[in-house]
Phi, psi and omega in degrees: 000129179245121183246139169235128187222167173276117185297335183273350186262087178086181182272124177302326177298319179289325176299314180297316180296320179294320178296315181292329177297324181277324189267339185084202185278089175231147173298143182215135170228167177175177179201159178270127179286152182185185184264347183096357175256175179302126192299322186295343184261007184232154176291169180298141175280178183247140176240140182264136173219108184055248184255017183239141171256114189251159176240139178069033187244170169236120180239158183204163179234120179262119185256141179210137179166193184273070178209168175236147181227145174231134179262149176226161178204150175213155185252297185087017179254134176258125177299139175230140180076188183263159174297152181214169180249132177279109188263343178205130177223164164231090187052251185270007179260121178274109185268309182227140176236122183053035177080003179240160180307137187299320180293326175301316181296320179293316180297323176296320180293316181282345184055042180202148176291156180300136171206161179293337178291310183283342187253017179304135184294342179273356186247318188243139176207192175221154184241131176281125180262089184268134175301135177086355180266129176288328180239142177284160174258121187261142181234142177277146171254115191269347182171188183207160174249112178295328181288314182272345183062041181243162177245149180249127179252163181280351182207153179300140177242139184281139173294149177087351180276159181264136181223172172210139177291149178228156173236132181266137173216157189293322180300317180291323178303310185290320180295317180294322181295317180297317180294318181295320179296319179296320180292322180295319180293321178297319179292329179295320175073018179199168179299145179278146179240348179182161182214147171244137184228130172242122184239136173301132181291348170296331177295322177300318182292338173281317192273321187299315180297340181261008180070027185243022188301320182268359190296321182285331174290325174297319180297318177297317180297324178295328179280317188270339187092181183278083182240158174300132181224133179221162179165202183195161165282137190226172184260008169176148188235139177241139172211112178234111181293314168207184187277359179281136182301330185284351182228012178280146178263208181286117179273341172216120192256146169231116185068026189251166174227137173232142182208159175235135175245133185252144175228000000 
């Protein structure tokens, strides 16, 4: 199942869970369509479904046939600081962490006062530490309130869950992508014939200024061979290998990449 959705319309994690509830255990990838700018400052993007161009929708294509598919995902986030518990939220607003103001906790972790430089949404995020998950689910932090000492996330986060702050960097992005592509090809168990890739547009903002914009696609090509590859930079990334918690990837991505390779 390949999904394209509006990143601002509801929680991408809930969209993925809802799709799997209806479809059962099927591999799934997807991404949020958008303009490439900060989502909150732009109108809704458009999603295509048959002969209609929709706004604020989730559309998808269910594929079936004589082929095999393997999904891959990579993060590129390095954990910083110690794990913590989210003790108070207001939907997507992180109010308290371990009983203290959320921004205080971030500043302690970064060992620096809040600034737009250290708090860039392409640099800092948080990872959900779920029991039974091999990979964490990463969320972007889009900003902060110095007056309220709160943090703003792109999607609601549950109180009582365990998280850890992360920092995104280009070296980790490329290393993780190369490793993920190799694992996906191994799981496919046959030569690859084509690939779909959904990449967080935050990755572009990391890689392009360093002249590395094509580097992760080159890394995928080195793993898969010279096969047709298509995709886009997106506003959230989904990759679910199957519906089991022990093998699910990032259901909502920050600085993430999700892809499917077909054989």
